[in-house]
A tleap script that builds the chain and sets N, CA, C and O, in Angstrom:
source leaprc.protein.ff14SB
mol = sequence {
  NMET LYS LYS ILE TYR HIE LEU SER THR CYS
  ASP THR CYS LYS ARG ILE LEU ASN GLU ILE
  ASN PRO SER SER ASP PHE THR LEU GLN ASP
  ILE LYS ASN GLU ALA ILE THR PRO GLU GLN
  LEU GLU GLU MET LYS ALA LEU ALA GLY SER
  TYR GLU THR LEU PHE SER LYS ARG ALA ARG
  LEU TYR LYS GLU ARG ASP LEU LYS ASN GLN
  GLU LEU THR PRO ASN ASP TYR LYS ASP LEU
  ILE LEU GLU HIE TYR THR PHE LEU LYS ARG
  PRO VAL LEU ILE ILE GLU ASP GLN ILE PHE
  VAL GLY ASN ALA LYS LYS THR ILE GLU ALA
  ALA LYS ALA SER CILE
}
set mol.1.N position { 0.898 -1.185 -0.012 }
set mol.1.CA position { -0.022 -0.061 0.006 }
set mol.1.C position { 0.874 1.317 -0.037 }
set mol.1.O position { 1.923 1.368 0.605 }
set mol.2.N position { 0.483 2.271 -0.707 }
set mol.2.CA position { 1.109 3.478 -0.744 }
set mol.2.C position { 0.095 4.517 -0.433 }
set mol.2.O position { -0.849 4.673 -1.208 }
set mol.3.N position { 0.219 5.274 0.690 }
set mol.3.CA position { -0.793 6.265 1.135 }
set mol.3.C position { -0.096 7.489 1.698 }
set mol.3.O position { 0.966 7.363 2.307 }
set mol.4.N position { -0.656 8.645 1.512 }
set mol.4.CA position { -0.182 9.847 2.097 }
set mol.4.C position { -1.345 10.527 2.852 }
set mol.4.O position { -2.346 10.859 2.217 }
set mol.5.N position { -1.260 10.738 4.119 }
set mol.5.CA position { -2.184 11.495 4.895 }
set mol.5.C position { -1.591 12.833 4.939 }
set mol.5.O position { -0.438 12.964 5.353 }
set mol.6.N position { -2.335 13.917 4.517 }
set mol.6.CA position { -1.862 15.282 4.469 }
set mol.6.C position { -3.063 16.240 4.771 }
set mol.6.O position { -4.202 15.832 4.999 }
set mol.7.N position { -2.717 17.461 4.751 }
set mol.7.CA position { -3.631 18.523 4.972 }
set mol.7.C position { -3.524 19.493 3.783 }
set mol.7.O position { -2.511 20.181 3.648 }
set mol.8.N position { -4.524 19.557 2.944 }
set mol.8.CA position { -4.464 20.376 1.634 }
set mol.8.C position { -4.270 21.846 1.922 }
set mol.8.O position { -3.774 22.544 1.038 }
set mol.9.N position { -4.608 22.364 3.051 }
set mol.9.CA position { -4.412 23.766 3.404 }
set mol.9.C position { -3.089 24.118 4.002 }
set mol.9.O position { -2.792 25.281 4.273 }
set mol.10.N position { -2.277 23.068 4.210 }
set mol.10.CA position { -0.951 23.254 4.889 }
set mol.10.C position { 0.128 23.532 3.749 }
set mol.10.O position { 0.259 22.752 2.805 }
set mol.11.N position { 0.794 24.539 3.870 }
set mol.11.CA position { 1.773 24.949 2.890 }
set mol.11.C position { 2.949 23.964 2.937 }
set mol.11.O position { 3.486 23.633 1.880 }
set mol.12.N position { 3.370 23.484 4.105 }
set mol.12.CA position { 4.432 22.484 4.196 }
set mol.12.C position { 4.073 21.232 3.537 }
set mol.12.O position { 4.897 20.639 2.840 }
set mol.13.N position { 2.771 20.756 3.737 }
set mol.13.CA position { 2.259 19.537 3.100 }
set mol.13.C position { 2.342 19.691 1.521 }
set mol.13.O position { 2.819 18.820 0.793 }
set mol.14.N position { 1.850 20.837 1.097 }
set mol.14.CA position { 1.904 21.118 -0.342 }
set mol.14.C position { 3.286 21.048 -0.941 }
set mol.14.O position { 3.525 20.423 -1.975 }
set mol.15.N position { 4.217 21.739 -0.221 }
set mol.15.CA position { 5.613 21.746 -0.695 }
set mol.15.C position { 6.174 20.329 -0.723 }
set mol.15.O position { 6.873 19.981 -1.674 }
set mol.16.N position { 5.904 19.515 0.257 }
set mol.16.CA position { 6.451 18.152 0.376 }
set mol.16.C position { 5.865 17.329 -0.845 }
set mol.16.O position { 6.582 16.644 -1.574 }
set mol.17.N position { 4.518 17.458 -0.997 }
set mol.17.CA position { 3.911 16.719 -2.101 }
set mol.17.C position { 4.445 17.029 -3.381 }
set mol.17.O position { 4.636 16.132 -4.202 }
set mol.18.N position { 4.726 18.332 -3.647 }
set mol.18.CA position { 5.384 18.786 -4.914 }
set mol.18.C position { 6.759 18.191 -5.020 }
set mol.18.O position { 7.174 17.761 -6.096 }
set mol.19.N position { 7.458 18.162 -3.936 }
set mol.19.CA position { 8.801 17.634 -3.839 }
set mol.19.C position { 8.861 16.120 -4.176 }
set mol.19.O position { 9.680 15.637 -4.958 }
set mol.20.N position { 7.899 15.411 -3.500 }
set mol.20.CA position { 7.844 13.900 -3.674 }
set mol.20.C position { 7.282 13.493 -5.001 }
set mol.20.O position { 7.671 12.505 -5.625 }
set mol.21.N position { 6.252 14.394 -5.431 }
set mol.21.CA position { 5.518 14.123 -6.709 }
set mol.21.C position { 5.065 12.715 -6.772 }
set mol.21.O position { 5.481 12.001 -7.684 }
set mol.22.N position { 4.223 12.243 -5.852 }
set mol.22.CA position { 3.712 10.863 -5.781 }
set mol.22.C position { 3.075 10.339 -7.043 }
set mol.22.O position { 2.318 11.087 -7.662 }
set mol.23.N position { 3.303 9.174 -7.459 }
set mol.23.CA position { 2.768 8.651 -8.626 }
set mol.23.C position { 1.324 8.286 -8.394 }
set mol.23.O position { 0.823 8.393 -7.275 }
set mol.24.N position { 0.628 7.840 -9.479 }
set mol.24.CA position { -0.786 7.557 -9.290 }
set mol.24.C position { -1.140 6.283 -8.526 }
set mol.24.O position { -2.304 5.976 -8.268 }
set mol.25.N position { -0.077 5.559 -8.178 }
set mol.25.CA position { -0.391 4.352 -7.254 }
set mol.25.C position { -0.418 4.817 -5.766 }
set mol.25.O position { -0.583 3.979 -4.880 }
set mol.26.N position { -0.268 6.050 -5.495 }
set mol.26.CA position { -0.419 6.553 -4.150 }
set mol.26.C position { -1.839 6.944 -3.990 }
set mol.26.O position { -2.463 7.416 -4.940 }
set mol.27.N position { -2.399 6.757 -2.768 }
set mol.27.CA position { -3.745 7.302 -2.419 }
set mol.27.C position { -3.345 8.456 -1.416 }
set mol.27.O position { -2.565 8.350 -0.470 }
set mol.28.N position { -3.996 9.507 -1.791 }
set mol.28.CA position { -3.942 10.748 -0.966 }
set mol.28.C position { -5.225 10.927 -0.115 }
set mol.28.O position { -6.344 10.803 -0.613 }
set mol.29.N position { -5.016 11.225 1.189 }
set mol.29.CA position { -6.169 11.496 2.068 }
set mol.29.C position { -5.996 12.819 2.761 }
set mol.29.O position { -5.173 12.972 3.664 }
set mol.30.N position { -6.791 13.779 2.320 }
set mol.30.CA position { -6.833 15.065 3.053 }
set mol.30.C position { -7.544 14.843 4.346 }
set mol.30.O position { -8.741 14.555 4.366 }
set mol.31.N position { -6.772 14.982 5.503 }
set mol.31.CA position { -7.332 14.590 6.815 }
set mol.31.C position { -8.348 15.607 7.263 }
set mol.31.O position { -9.085 15.322 8.207 }
set mol.32.N position { -8.441 16.737 6.675 }
set mol.32.CA position { -9.451 17.718 7.116 }
set mol.32.C position { -10.816 17.349 6.500 }
set mol.32.O position { -11.863 17.530 7.122 }
set mol.33.N position { -10.774 16.837 5.284 }
set mol.33.CA position { -12.015 16.559 4.595 }
set mol.33.C position { -12.504 15.090 4.794 }
set mol.33.O position { -13.691 14.774 4.716 }
set mol.34.N position { -11.559 14.282 5.039 }
set mol.34.CA position { -11.810 12.793 5.284 }
set mol.34.C position { -11.063 12.391 6.559 }
set mol.34.O position { -9.858 12.139 6.541 }
set mol.35.N position { -11.810 12.338 7.666 }
set mol.35.CA position { -11.277 12.077 8.933 }
set mol.35.C position { -10.529 10.644 8.984 }
set mol.35.O position { -10.907 9.689 8.305 }
set mol.36.N position { -9.546 10.606 9.769 }
set mol.36.CA position { -8.860 9.390 10.054 }
set mol.36.C position { -9.788 8.438 10.817 }
set mol.36.O position { -10.438 8.809 11.794 }
set mol.37.N position { -9.816 7.228 10.338 }
set mol.37.CA position { -10.690 6.197 11.074 }
set mol.37.C position { -9.815 5.511 12.177 }
set mol.37.O position { -8.589 5.491 12.068 }
set mol.38.N position { -10.442 4.971 13.197 }
set mol.38.CA position { -9.723 4.208 14.216 }
set mol.38.C position { -8.816 3.134 13.569 }
set mol.38.O position { -7.693 2.915 14.023 }
set mol.39.N position { -9.293 2.495 12.552 }
set mol.39.CA position { -8.601 1.487 11.890 }
set mol.39.C position { -7.349 1.930 11.243 }
set mol.39.O position { -6.318 1.259 11.283 }
set mol.40.N position { -7.460 3.137 10.610 }
set mol.40.CA position { -6.269 3.677 9.884 }
set mol.40.C position { -5.245 4.159 10.960 }
set mol.40.O position { -4.038 4.065 10.741 }
set mol.41.N position { -5.726 4.664 12.099 }
set mol.41.CA position { -4.786 5.110 13.137 }
set mol.41.C position { -4.107 3.907 13.746 }
set mol.41.O position { -2.924 3.995 14.073 }
set mol.42.N position { -4.825 2.722 13.927 }
set mol.42.CA position { -4.216 1.557 14.443 }
set mol.42.C position { -3.088 1.061 13.497 }
set mol.42.O position { -2.019 0.631 13.930 }
set mol.43.N position { -3.404 1.151 12.142 }
set mol.43.CA position { -2.407 0.726 11.106 }
set mol.43.C position { -1.156 1.611 11.262 }
set mol.43.O position { -0.025 1.126 11.285 }
set mol.44.N position { -1.403 2.914 11.366 }
set mol.44.CA position { -0.236 3.868 11.525 }
set mol.44.C position { 0.629 3.528 12.791 }
set mol.44.O position { 1.859 3.481 12.786 }
set mol.45.N position { -0.179 3.299 13.874 }
set mol.45.CA position { 0.537 2.984 15.194 }
set mol.45.C position { 1.414 1.802 15.084 }
set mol.45.O position { 2.565 1.791 15.521 }
set mol.46.N position { 0.779 0.692 14.422 }
set mol.46.CA position { 1.482 -0.549 14.265 }
set mol.46.C position { 2.898 -0.343 13.631 }
set mol.46.O position { 3.909 -0.923 14.026 }
set mol.47.N position { 2.847 0.556 12.595 }
set mol.47.CA position { 4.096 0.832 11.793 }
set mol.47.C position { 5.047 1.848 12.555 }
set mol.47.O position { 6.271 1.728 12.520 }
set mol.48.N position { 4.387 2.867 13.252 }
set mol.48.CA position { 5.243 3.825 13.904 }
set mol.48.C position { 5.753 3.393 15.276 }
set mol.48.O position { 6.788 3.870 15.740 }
set mol.49.N position { 5.011 2.476 15.928 }
set mol.49.CA position { 5.427 2.021 17.258 }
set mol.49.C position { 4.630 2.615 18.430 }
set mol.49.O position { 4.517 1.998 19.489 }
set mol.50.N position { 4.079 3.823 18.226 }
set mol.50.CA position { 3.394 4.422 19.337 }
set mol.50.C position { 2.436 5.592 18.757 }
set mol.50.O position { 2.669 6.141 17.680 }
set mol.51.N position { 1.423 5.889 19.517 }
set mol.51.CA position { 0.557 7.093 19.104 }
set mol.51.C position { 1.306 8.434 19.339 }
set mol.51.O position { 1.057 9.412 18.634 }
set mol.52.N position { 2.211 8.467 20.320 }
set mol.52.CA position { 3.017 9.655 20.568 }
set mol.52.C position { 3.866 10.057 19.360 }
set mol.52.O position { 4.046 11.247 19.102 }
set mol.53.N position { 4.369 9.112 18.647 }
set mol.53.CA position { 5.207 9.288 17.474 }
set mol.53.C position { 4.427 9.967 16.419 }
set mol.53.O position { 4.980 10.758 15.656 }
set mol.54.N position { 3.102 9.680 16.337 }
set mol.54.CA position { 2.179 10.300 15.435 }
set mol.54.C position { 1.635 11.602 15.821 }
set mol.54.O position { 1.008 12.266 14.997 }
set mol.55.N position { 1.833 12.021 17.036 }
set mol.55.CA position { 1.203 13.121 17.664 }
set mol.55.C position { 1.923 14.447 17.444 }
set mol.55.O position { 3.133 14.504 17.665 }
set mol.56.N position { 1.291 15.450 17.049 }
set mol.56.CA position { 2.030 16.756 16.755 }
set mol.56.C position { 1.800 17.658 18.100 }
set mol.56.O position { 0.691 18.016 18.496 }
set mol.57.N position { 2.954 17.938 18.684 }
set mol.57.CA position { 3.060 18.791 19.836 }
set mol.57.C position { 3.175 20.277 19.453 }
set mol.57.O position { 3.249 21.187 20.278 }
set mol.58.N position { 3.184 20.432 18.106 }
set mol.58.CA position { 3.216 21.870 17.570 }
set mol.58.C position { 1.861 22.330 17.289 }
set mol.58.O position { 1.713 23.503 16.947 }
set mol.59.N position { 0.849 21.552 17.390 }
set mol.59.CA position { -0.561 21.935 17.140 }
set mol.59.C position { -0.985 23.043 17.906 }
set mol.59.O position { -0.639 23.112 19.085 }
set mol.60.N position { -1.758 24.005 17.344 }
set mol.60.CA position { -2.217 25.095 18.062 }
set mol.60.C position { -3.130 24.651 19.232 }
set mol.60.O position { -3.078 25.271 20.294 }
set mol.61.N position { -3.968 23.593 19.070 }
set mol.61.CA position { -4.775 23.155 20.152 }
set mol.61.C position { -3.961 22.546 21.322 }
set mol.61.O position { -4.397 22.572 22.473 }
set mol.62.N position { -2.810 22.017 21.008 }
set mol.62.CA position { -1.947 21.459 22.022 }
set mol.62.C position { -1.586 22.592 23.049 }
set mol.62.O position { -1.643 22.435 24.269 }
set mol.63.N position { -1.220 23.714 22.436 }
set mol.63.CA position { -0.871 24.877 23.281 }
set mol.63.C position { -2.107 25.454 23.997 }
set mol.63.O position { -2.060 25.745 25.192 }
set mol.64.N position { -3.184 25.612 23.268 }
set mol.64.CA position { -4.432 26.216 23.799 }
set mol.64.C position { -4.945 25.425 24.967 }
set mol.64.O position { -5.414 26.004 25.946 }
set mol.65.N position { -4.868 24.084 24.890 }
set mol.65.CA position { -5.338 23.210 25.946 }
set mol.65.C position { -4.320 22.929 27.020 }
set mol.65.O position { -4.565 22.142 27.934 }
set mol.66.N position { -3.241 23.536 26.916 }
set mol.66.CA position { -2.135 23.353 27.901 }
set mol.66.C position { -1.786 21.903 28.167 }
set mol.66.O position { -1.558 21.496 29.306 }
set mol.67.N position { -1.748 21.120 27.074 }
set mol.67.CA position { -1.532 19.713 27.146 }
set mol.67.C position { -0.054 19.339 27.572 }
set mol.67.O position { 0.198 18.249 28.085 }
set mol.68.N position { 0.853 20.248 27.345 }
set mol.68.CA position { 2.260 19.966 27.635 }
set mol.68.C position { 2.437 19.847 29.179 }
set mol.68.O position { 3.409 19.248 29.639 }
set mol.69.N position { 1.491 20.422 29.979 }
set mol.69.CA position { 1.572 20.347 31.421 }
set mol.69.C position { 0.702 19.200 32.049 }
set mol.69.O position { 0.464 19.100 33.253 }
set mol.70.N position { 0.252 18.333 31.048 }
set mol.70.CA position { -0.496 17.137 31.578 }
set mol.70.C position { 0.161 15.880 31.252 }
set mol.70.O position { 0.910 15.839 30.275 }
set mol.71.N position { -0.033 14.902 31.936 }
set mol.71.CA position { 0.605 13.606 31.683 }
set mol.71.C position { -0.348 12.743 30.817 }
set mol.71.O position { -1.339 12.171 31.272 }
set mol.72.N position { 0.063 12.706 29.485 }
set mol.72.CA position { -0.807 12.043 28.587 }
set mol.72.C position { -0.442 10.589 28.387 }
set mol.72.O position { 0.724 10.232 28.220 }
set mol.73.N position { -1.486 9.749 28.408 }
set mol.73.CA position { -1.292 8.288 28.255 }
set mol.73.C position { -1.404 8.009 26.711 }
set mol.73.O position { -1.870 8.837 25.929 }
set mol.74.N position { -0.952 6.813 26.355 }
set mol.74.CA position { -1.077 6.433 24.938 }
set mol.74.C position { -2.538 6.520 24.464 }
set mol.74.O position { -2.773 6.900 23.317 }
set mol.75.N position { -3.569 6.165 25.342 }
set mol.75.CA position { -4.918 6.329 24.917 }
set mol.75.C position { -5.294 7.792 24.699 }
set mol.75.O position { -6.072 8.102 23.797 }
set mol.76.N position { -4.725 8.733 25.552 }
set mol.76.CA position { -4.982 10.160 25.405 }
set mol.76.C position { -4.462 10.610 23.975 }
set mol.76.O position { -5.177 11.320 23.268 }
set mol.77.N position { -3.323 10.228 23.596 }
set mol.77.CA position { -2.751 10.590 22.304 }
set mol.77.C position { -3.709 10.057 21.165 }
set mol.77.O position { -4.021 10.786 20.224 }
set mol.78.N position { -4.153 8.787 21.284 }
set mol.78.CA position { -5.017 8.093 20.320 }
set mol.78.C position { -6.362 8.954 20.212 }
set mol.78.O position { -6.778 9.359 19.126 }
set mol.79.N position { -6.982 9.188 21.384 }
set mol.79.CA position { -8.263 9.909 21.340 }
set mol.79.C position { -8.163 11.317 20.853 }
set mol.79.O position { -9.080 11.800 20.189 }
set mol.80.N position { -7.039 12.030 21.166 }
set mol.80.CA position { -6.814 13.435 20.646 }
set mol.80.C position { -6.656 13.361 19.079 }
set mol.80.O position { -7.256 14.171 18.373 }
set mol.81.N position { -5.929 12.485 18.591 }
set mol.81.CA position { -5.670 12.374 17.153 }
set mol.81.C position { -7.024 12.114 16.405 }
set mol.81.O position { -7.318 12.717 15.372 }
set mol.82.N position { -7.830 11.171 17.000 }
set mol.82.CA position { -9.139 10.923 16.375 }
set mol.82.C position { -10.166 12.087 16.584 }
set mol.82.O position { -11.103 12.264 15.806 }
set mol.83.N position { -9.941 12.836 17.636 }
set mol.83.CA position { -10.887 13.946 17.936 }
set mol.83.C position { -10.667 15.031 16.880 }
set mol.83.O position { -11.631 15.568 16.336 }
set mol.84.N position { -9.342 15.374 16.575 }
set mol.84.CA position { -9.141 16.589 15.734 }
set mol.84.C position { -7.914 16.327 14.854 }
set mol.84.O position { -6.858 15.918 15.336 }
set mol.85.N position { -8.080 16.566 13.593 }
set mol.85.CA position { -6.975 16.308 12.607 }
set mol.85.C position { -5.691 16.995 12.887 }
set mol.85.O position { -4.634 16.491 12.507 }
set mol.86.N position { -5.726 18.123 13.533 }
set mol.86.CA position { -4.602 18.903 13.742 }
set mol.86.C position { -3.540 18.207 14.653 }
set mol.86.O position { -2.353 18.524 14.576 }
set mol.87.N position { -3.985 17.263 15.507 }
set mol.87.CA position { -3.135 16.546 16.384 }
set mol.87.C position { -2.201 15.466 15.632 }
set mol.87.O position { -1.237 14.948 16.197 }
set mol.88.N position { -2.552 15.195 14.391 }
set mol.88.CA position { -1.753 14.248 13.629 }
set mol.88.C position { -0.449 14.972 13.117 }
set mol.88.O position { -0.587 16.025 12.493 }
set mol.89.N position { 0.721 14.497 13.332 }
set mol.89.CA position { 1.960 15.033 12.755 }
set mol.89.C position { 1.931 14.717 11.329 }
set mol.89.O position { 1.739 13.547 10.998 }
set mol.90.N position { 2.106 15.661 10.412 }
set mol.90.CA position { 1.869 15.495 9.104 }
set mol.90.C position { 3.012 15.982 8.281 }
set mol.90.O position { 3.790 16.810 8.754 }
set mol.91.N position { 3.159 15.493 7.025 }
set mol.91.CA position { 2.336 14.390 6.371 }
set mol.91.C position { 2.814 13.069 7.030 }
set mol.91.O position { 3.872 12.955 7.649 }
set mol.92.N position { 1.927 12.110 6.826 }
set mol.92.CA position { 2.299 10.718 7.108 }
set mol.92.C position { 2.325 9.991 5.841 }
set mol.92.O position { 1.315 9.918 5.140 }
set mol.93.N position { 3.490 9.423 5.500 }
set mol.93.CA position { 3.613 8.666 4.307 }
set mol.93.C position { 3.661 7.111 4.653 }
set mol.93.O position { 4.443 6.705 5.512 }
set mol.94.N position { 2.881 6.322 4.026 }
set mol.94.CA position { 2.933 4.843 4.154 }
set mol.94.C position { 3.444 4.257 2.831 }
set mol.94.O position { 2.781 4.453 1.813 }
set mol.95.N position { 4.502 3.602 2.787 }
set mol.95.CA position { 5.070 3.005 1.599 }
set mol.95.C position { 5.257 1.573 1.871 }
set mol.95.O position { 6.256 1.212 2.494 }
set mol.96.N position { 4.375 0.718 1.454 }
set mol.96.CA position { 4.359 -0.723 1.785 }
set mol.96.C position { 4.403 -0.968 3.292 }
set mol.96.O position { 3.361 -0.753 3.911 }
set mol.97.N position { 5.416 -1.367 3.921 }
set mol.97.CA position { 5.544 -1.638 5.295 }
set mol.97.C position { 6.420 -0.659 6.066 }
set mol.97.O position { 6.933 -0.908 7.157 }
set mol.98.N position { 6.541 0.511 5.368 }
set mol.98.CA position { 7.401 1.603 6.113 }
set mol.98.C position { 6.441 2.760 6.334 }
set mol.98.O position { 5.487 2.955 5.581 }
set mol.99.N position { 6.717 3.524 7.388 }
set mol.99.CA position { 5.990 4.767 7.688 }
set mol.99.C position { 7.023 5.923 7.841 }
set mol.99.O position { 8.117 5.780 8.387 }
set mol.100.N position { 6.565 7.068 7.308 }
set mol.100.CA position { 7.377 8.283 7.464 }
set mol.100.C position { 6.383 9.342 8.014 }
set mol.100.O position { 5.362 9.681 7.415 }
set mol.101.N position { 6.785 9.832 9.218 }
set mol.101.CA position { 5.948 10.764 9.918 }
set mol.101.C position { 6.627 12.176 10.032 }
set mol.101.O position { 7.790 12.304 10.415 }
set mol.102.N position { 5.850 13.187 9.687 }
set mol.102.CA position { 6.406 14.541 9.863 }
set mol.102.C position { 7.118 15.039 8.714 }
set mol.102.O position { 7.326 14.366 7.705 }
set mol.103.N position { 7.545 16.419 8.910 }
set mol.103.CA position { 8.137 17.066 7.796 }
set mol.103.C position { 9.622 17.381 7.927 }
set mol.103.O position { 10.142 18.256 7.235 }
set mol.104.N position { 10.315 16.644 8.840 }
set mol.104.CA position { 11.793 16.839 8.931 }
set mol.104.C position { 12.462 16.401 7.670 }
set mol.104.O position { 12.139 15.399 7.033 }
set mol.105.N position { 13.394 17.208 7.369 }
set mol.105.CA position { 14.157 17.000 6.071 }
set mol.105.C position { 14.681 15.519 5.988 }
set mol.105.O position { 14.543 14.891 4.938 }
set mol.106.N position { 15.265 14.975 7.059 }
set mol.106.CA position { 15.740 13.630 7.063 }
set mol.106.C position { 14.582 12.543 6.658 }
set mol.106.O position { 14.746 11.605 5.877 }
set mol.107.N position { 13.439 12.854 7.322 }
set mol.107.CA position { 12.269 12.000 7.119 }
set mol.107.C position { 11.817 12.079 5.683 }
set mol.107.O position { 11.477 11.039 5.120 }
set mol.108.N position { 11.786 13.211 5.059 }
set mol.108.CA position { 11.293 13.351 3.732 }
set mol.108.C position { 12.360 12.705 2.734 }
set mol.108.O position { 11.999 12.052 1.755 }
set mol.109.N position { 13.601 12.916 3.028 }
set mol.109.CA position { 14.591 12.338 2.118 }
set mol.109.C position { 14.541 10.798 2.209 }
set mol.109.O position { 14.696 10.110 1.200 }
set mol.110.N position { 14.334 10.287 3.376 }
set mol.110.CA position { 14.118 8.803 3.490 }
set mol.110.C position { 12.987 8.319 2.776 }
set mol.110.O position { 13.035 7.279 2.120 }
set mol.111.N position { 11.891 9.085 2.884 }
set mol.111.CA position { 10.668 8.643 2.133 }
set mol.111.C position { 10.887 8.677 0.621 }
set mol.111.O position { 10.523 7.743 -0.093 }
set mol.112.N position { 11.506 9.805 0.133 }
set mol.112.CA position { 11.868 9.897 -1.284 }
set mol.112.C position { 12.683 8.664 -1.768 }
set mol.112.O position { 12.425 8.075 -2.817 }
set mol.113.N position { 13.662 8.330 -0.940 }
set mol.113.CA position { 14.549 7.256 -1.340 }
set mol.113.C position { 13.778 5.825 -1.408 }
set mol.113.O position { 14.196 4.900 -2.104 }
set mol.114.N position { 12.776 5.759 -0.723 }
set mol.114.CA position { 12.060 4.442 -0.731 }
set mol.114.C position { 10.928 4.334 -1.709 }
set mol.114.O position { 10.295 3.291 -1.872 }
set mol.115.N position { 10.688 5.501 -2.381 }
set mol.115.CA position { 9.575 5.537 -3.420 }
set mol.115.C position { 10.071 4.886 -4.677 }
set mol.115.O position { 9.334 4.800 -5.660 }
savepdb mol mol.pdb
quit
């Protein structure tokens, strides 16, 4: 499977998609218009190792809710990601049995190398 979870309104996601230029065998899912299902999140967690790896601590809501001063459990991370798309670190690229989470240069370079 080849899939990219992204946000179409995010300039960073747009830049990365242009840089990667995914072929037609990739499925693109705009997480704002098509919410992540619990099954999709479970699949991402299985590849990433934890919900926290998939969680964006840079999200505006993370700061607004003062979540950094709370002790979050794995279930909290899961519930927050399912509650609002902004909590998913993006983009998330799944290429066969590999997952690439976030927009770090090293992550994107590794994803490009495996395409």
